[in-house]
C-alpha positions in Angstrom: 31.6 20.2 8.4 33.3 17.5 6.3 31.6 14.1 6.4 34.7 12.4 7.8 34.9 14.9 10.7 31.2 14.5 11.5 31.6 10.7 11.5 34.6 10.9 13.8 32.8 13.0 16.3 29.8 10.7 16.3 32.1 7.7 16.8 33.7 9.5 19.7 30.4 9.7 21.6 30.1 7.4 24.6 28.3 4.1 23.9 24.8 3.9 25.5 24.1 1.4 28.1 22.2 -1.8 27.3 19.5 -0.9 29.7 18.8 2.4 27.8 18.9 0.7 24.4 16.4 -2.0 25.6 14.1 0.6 27.1 14.0 2.6 23.9 13.5 -0.5 21.8 10.6 -1.5 24.0 9.2 2.0 23.6 9.3 1.5 19.9 7.1 -1.7 20.2 4.6 0.2 22.4 4.4 3.3 20.1 4.1 1.2 17.0 1.2 -0.7 18.5 -0.3 2.5 19.9 -0.4 4.3 16.5 -2.4 1.3 15.1 -4.9 1.5 17.9 -5.4 5.3 17.7 -5.8 4.8 13.9 -8.7 2.5 14.7 -10.2 5.1 17.0 -10.0 7.6 14.1 -11.9 5.1 12.0 -14.7 4.1 14.5 -15.4 7.7 15.4 -15.8 8.6 11.7 -12.9 11.0 12.0 -10.8 9.7 9.1 -11.5 12.8 7.0 -11.8 15.1 10.0 -8.7 16.7 8.5 -9.6 17.0 4.8 -6.0 17.2 3.5 -2.5 16.2 4.3 0.1 17.2 5.6 -2.2 20.2 6.6 -5.3 19.5 8.6 -7.5 21.9 6.6 -6.3 23.9 3.5 -4.2 26.7 4.8 -3.9 25.5 8.3 -1.7 22.8 9.8 -4.0 22.5 12.9 -7.8 22.1 13.2 -9.8 25.2 12.6 -13.5 26.1 12.7 -15.1 24.6 9.6 -18.8 24.2 8.6 -18.3 20.8 7.1 -16.0 19.2 9.7 -16.8 18.8 13.4 -14.2 20.1 15.8 -14.0 16.7 17.7 -13.4 14.8 14.5 -10.7 17.2 13.4 -8.9 16.9 16.8 -9.1 13.1 16.8 -7.5 12.9 13.4 -5.0 15.6 14.2 -4.1 13.8 17.5 -3.3 10.7 15.5 -1.0 12.7 13.3 0.7 14.2 16.3 1.3 10.8 17.7 3.0 9.9 14.5 5.6 12.5 15.4 6.2 10.9 18.8 6.5 7.5 17.1 9.1 9.0 14.8 11.1 10.5 17.6 11.3 7.2 19.5 12.2 5.4 16.3 15.0 7.8 15.5 16.3 7.5 19.0 16.4 3.7 18.7 18.5 4.0 15.5 20.8 6.6 17.1 21.4 4.3 20.1 22.0 1.3 17.8 24.5 3.2 15.8 26.4 4.3 18.9 26.5 0.9 20.4 29.8 -0.9 20.6 30.7 -3.1 19.0 28.5 -1.9 16.1 26.4 -4.8 14.8 25.0 -4.8 11.3 21.7 -6.6 11.9 21.0 -4.5 15.0 21.7 -1.3 13.1 19.6 -2.4 10.1 16.6 -3.3 12.3 16.9 0.1 14.1 17.2 1.9 10.8 14.0 0.2 9.6 12.1 2.0 12.5 12.4 5.6 11.3 12.1 4.5 7.6 8.9 2.7 8.5 7.5 5.8 10.2 8.2 7.8 7.0 6.5 5.1 4.9 3.5 5.0 7.2 3.2 8.8 7.1 3.2 8.7 3.3 0.6 5.9 3.4 -1.5 7.9 5.8 -1.4 10.9 3.4 -2.4 8.7 0.5 -5.2 7.2 2.6 -6.6 10.7 3.1 -6.1 11.7 -0.5 -8.0 8.5 -1.7 -10.8 9.3 0.7 -10.2 6.3 3.0 -10.7 3.6 0.3 -10.9 0.3 2.3 -7.7 -1.2 0.7 -5.6 1.9 1.5 -6.7 1.5 5.2 -5.9 -2.2 5.0 -2.4 -1.6 3.7 -1.9 1.0 6.4 -2.7 -1.6 9.1 -0.7 -4.3 7.5 2.4 -2.1 7.5 1.8 -1.4 11.2 1.8 -5.2 11.8 5.1 -5.5 10.0 6.5 -2.6 12.1 5.4 -4.3 15.3 7.0 -7.5 14.2 10.3 -5.8 13.4 10.3 -3.8 16.6 10.1 -7.0 18.6 13.1 -8.3 16.6 14.8 -5.0 17.5 14.3 -5.7 21.2 15.8 -9.1 20.8 18.8 -7.8 18.9 19.8 -5.3 21.6 22.1 -7.7 23.4 22.6 -11.1 21.7 24.9 -12.2 24.6 21.9 -12.2 27.0 19.9 -14.6 24.8 19.2 -17.9 26.4 20.5 -20.8 24.2 17.7 -23.3 23.7 17.2 -26.7 22.2 14.6 -26.5 19.5 12.9 -29.5 17.9 14.0 -29.6 14.3 10.5 -29.3 12.9 9.6 -26.3 15.0 11.2 -23.5 13.0 9.4 -24.7 9.8 6.1 -25.0 11.6 6.5 -21.5 13.0 7.3 -20.1 9.6 4.1 -21.7 8.3 2.1 -20.3 11.2 3.4 -16.8 10.3 2.1 -17.3 6.7 -1.3 -18.2 8.2 -1.1 -15.2 10.5 -0.6 -12.9 7.5 -3.7 -14.5 5.9 -5.6 -14.0 9.2 -4.7 -10.3 9.3 -5.5 -9.7 5.6 -8.9 -11.4 6.1 -9.5 -9.2 9.1 -8.8 -6.0 7.1 -11.3 -7.2 4.5 -14.0 -7.8 7.2 -13.3 -4.2 8.4 -13.4 -3.0 4.8 -16.9 -4.4 4.3 -18.1 -3.5 7.8 -19.8 -0.5 9.2 -16.7 1.5 10.4 -15.4 3.2 7.3 -13.8 6.2 9.0 -16.2 8.5 7.2 -19.9 8.0 6.3 -19.4 8.7 2.6 -16.5 6.2 2.1 -17.4 3.3 -0.3 -17.1 -0.1 1.3 -15.8 -3.4 0.1 -18.7 -5.0 -1.8 -18.6 -8.4 -0.3 -20.8 -10.1 2.4 -19.5 -9.3 5.8 -20.7 -12.6 7.3 -18.8 -14.6 4.6 -15.6 -12.6 5.2 -16.0 -13.1 8.9 -16.2 -16.9 8.4 -13.0 -16.8 6.3 -11.3 -14.8 9.0 -12.4 -17.3 11.6 -11.2 -20.2 9.5 -7.7 -18.7 9.4 -7.9 -18.4 13.2 -8.7 -22.1 13.6 -5.8 -23.1 11.3 -3.5 -20.8 13.3 -4.7 -22.3 16.6 -4.1 -25.8 15.2 -0.6 -24.9 14.3 0.0 -23.5 17.8 -1.2 -26.8 19.2 1.2 -28.7 17.0 4.0 -26.4 18.1 3.1 -27.2 21.8 3.3 -30.9 21.1 6.7 -30.5 19.5 7.9 -28.5 22.5 6.9 -31.4 24.8 9.0 -33.8 22.8 12.2 -31.9 23.4 14.0 -30.0 26.1 12.1 -26.7 25.9 13.4 -24.0 28.1 11.3 -21.9 30.5 11.7 -19.0 28.1 10.2 -21.0 25.2 7.3 -22.2 27.3 6.6 -18.8 28.7 6.5 -17.2 25.3 4.5 -20.1 23.9 1.8 -19.9 26.5 1.7 -16.1 26.3 1.0 -16.4 22.6 -1.7 -19.0 23.1 -3.4 -16.9 25.8 -3.3 -13.8 23.5 -4.6 -15.6 20.5 -7.5 -17.2 22.5 -8.4 -13.8 24.0 -8.3 -12.2 20.6 -10.4 -14.9 19.1 -13.0 -14.6 21.8 -13.1 -10.9 21.3 -13.7 -11.4 17.6 -16.6 -13.6 18.2 -18.1 -11.2 20.7 -17.7 -8.4 18.1 -19.6 -10.5 15.5 -22.4 -11.4 17.9 -22.9 -7.9 19.2 -22.9 -5.9 15.9 -19.3 -4.7 16.0 -19.4 -2.0 18.7 -16.8 0.8 18.3 -14.9 0.0 21.6 -14.4 -3.6 20.7 -13.0 -2.7 17.3 -10.2 -0.7 18.8 -9.6 -3.5 21.4 -9.5 -6.0 18.5 -6.8 -3.9 16.8 -4.8 -3.8 20.1 -5.2 -7.6 20.2 -4.0 -8.0 16.7 -0.8 -6.1 17.5 -0.4 -8.2 20.7 -0.7 -11.4 18.6 1.9 -10.2 16.1 4.3 -9.2 19.0 3.8 -12.5 20.8 4.4 -14.5 17.7 7.6 -12.5 16.9 8.8 -13.0 20.5 8.3 -16.8 20.2 10.1 -16.7 16.8 13.1 -14.9 18.4 13.2 -17.5 21.2 13.7 -20.3 18.7 16.5 -18.5 16.8 19.2 -19.0 19.4 20.0 -22.7 19.3 21.9 -24.3 22.1 25.5 -25.7 21.5 25.6 -29.4 20.6 27.5 -30.1 23.8 24.8 -28.6 26.1 23.0 -31.4 28.0 19.3 -31.5 27.4 17.2 -31.4 30.6 13.5 -31.5 30.0 11.5 -28.6 31.6 7.9 -29.2 32.5 5.4 -27.0 30.8 
């Protein structure tokens, strides 16, 4: 079929409803976070090399098979994580298809949607390299950082579904710059967290070499980034009180504060209790929630109110 004919047939398809687009975009956020959490389950259960090769599970078999060196449970945990990658890919491609069919077609929306399936492919390749490099700590760290980027972009995708529904807000002039700085600190916070994990007890496989740095020192660095991030959030709250912040801004701000405080408390409990497996996975879930909440607040400050709109302060 000629390319022009195929394009014409695609363009003739009915435009999807905004509700369907938003639902699928939200599903992208959920699945991107979920794949990071299940990846942590693979790590804390020592199942990272349950499947010894990639894309096959064991040489000659795509699925787990009886093997004297690899426990069946470890194989199925790792294989289940790989299967979930397929679900993430389907949802990501659906989001792109809906964005392409939306009318009028909007470049930023389509580009964000295209980033979803592309990101899944990148993550699949990184997952394969992680297995091939026997779970070296920095390969796992890169894998998690890309997941954080995908969660951030997927929240931007939800925000881009229908720009007409965005609530125009008055934003203090210093707030966007402060939020940009806080994102830089958040990146440092996440990287420090991956280094704590890289030096810690949960390698994904008992034979995997660890990052040869003191865990306690790395944990203190990680906590320092957290305190700086919390300080910047406090400054952002003070800025919001000086202007006419909308209910949406306040709601997203307090959601972010609550998530960060909960995540910080969970991190300290992990440290004091010897990093139990369940708390590791909950901490990864918390990390994705912090990224998503930060991205949501970012989006809320990117739709400025018209200059003629009267400013009416809203109590926090």
